[in-house]
C-alpha positions, 0 to 999 in steps of 0.5 A, spaced: 608 700 563 614 703 558 620 700 558 624 706 561 619 706 567 620 699 568 627 700 568 627 706 573 622 702 578 627 696 578 633 701 579 629 704 585 627 697 588 635 695 587 637 701 591 644 701 590 645 707 594 642 704 600 645 698 600 652 701 600 654 701 607 652 693 607 656 691 601 662 695 604 661 692 611 661 685 608 667 687 603 671 689 609 672 681 611 675 680 603 682 680 601 682 687 598 685 684 592 679 680 591 674 685 592 672 687 585 672 680 583 668 678 588 663 684 587 662 683 580 661 675 581 656 677 586 652 682 581 653 677 575 649 671 580 644 676 582 643 678 574 642 671 573 637 669 578 633 675 576 633 673 569 631 666 571 626 669 575 623 673 570 622 668 565 621 662 570 619 665 577 611 663 576 613 656 574 618 655 579 614 657 585 608 653 582 613 647 582 615 647 589 608 649 591 611 656 594 607 662 594 610 669 593 609 671 600 614 665 602 619 669 598 618 676 602 617 672 609 624 669 608 627 675 605 625 679 611 628 674 616 635 674 612 635 682 612 633 682 619 639 678 622 644 682 617 641 689 620 642 686 627 649 685 626 650 692 623 647 695 629 651 690 634 658 689 630 661 682 631 667 679 629 666 676 622 662 682 620 655 682 618 655 675 616 660 672 620 665 671 615 672 670 617 678 675 615 679 673 608 673 669 607 668 671 601 661 671 601 657 667 596 650 668 593 647 670 600 647 675 602 650 680 597 646 677 590 640 674 594 637 678 598 641 685 597 640 685 590 636 680 587 631 681 593 624 679 594 621 686 592 625 686 585 623 678 584 616 680 586 616 686 581 619 682 575 614 676 577 608 682 576 611 685 569 612 678 566 605 676 568 601 682 566 604 683 559 608 676 558 608 678 550 613 684 552 619 679 555 624 682 551 622 689 553 622 687 561 629 684 559 632 690 557 629 694 563 632 689 567 639 690 564 638 698 564 637 698 572 642 693 573 648 696 570 648 703 574 647 699 580 653 695 578 657 701 577 655 704 584 657 698 588 663 697 584 665 704 586 664 703 594 671 704 596 671 711 593 665 712 598 669 709 603 675 714 602 670 720 602 666 718 609 672 715 613 672 709 618 668 713 623 663 716 618 662 709 615 661 706 622 656 711 623 653 710 616 653 702 617 649 703 624 644 708 621 643 703 615 642 698 620 636 701 623 633 703 617 634 695 614 631 693 621 625 697 619 625 695 612 626 687 614 620 687 619 616 691 614 617 686 608 616 680 613 609 683 615 607 684 608 609 677 607 605 675 613 599 679 611 599 677 604 599 670 606 593 671 611 589 675 605 590 669 600 588 664 605 582 667 607 580 668 600 
């Protein structure tokens, strides 16, 4: 696979446009003056996690005696819980934060940006062609940069959509996220059963 093709694939898996409603819903609870700093921090954490996984993912999973399927199942469960809160809003937003409280790592860095799908893709790239780690690192940065730009301008989308439009979009994306999380969970179960039978 070419570096550019890998970058496009990783960008599509990160899905910044699809994640916008979730990010905006989470950021509503954060002090407006802190939002950009919090977002940049979470995106940098996500990048760090993806780089660590690219270079050491197989070793980490082996050391902890974890299978790739476990990453998918856990990510599916977390995303499902977030999706339910998007469809049926509760005080504290989609992750139960108090007003002014800031999210840390979960769910913004993991699993929304550095989710099971992207970690699996990075693991696949690293295992298929381990001699091209520099190319895969460039591809990851190339995908992460536009994702960061899109998410940093989420407030512009907020102004454009308005509060009611954002609520409607959030609930619609919640429904889609339920389906995606269930699929992620089922894929993990199917892969686990398939691996267990062989």
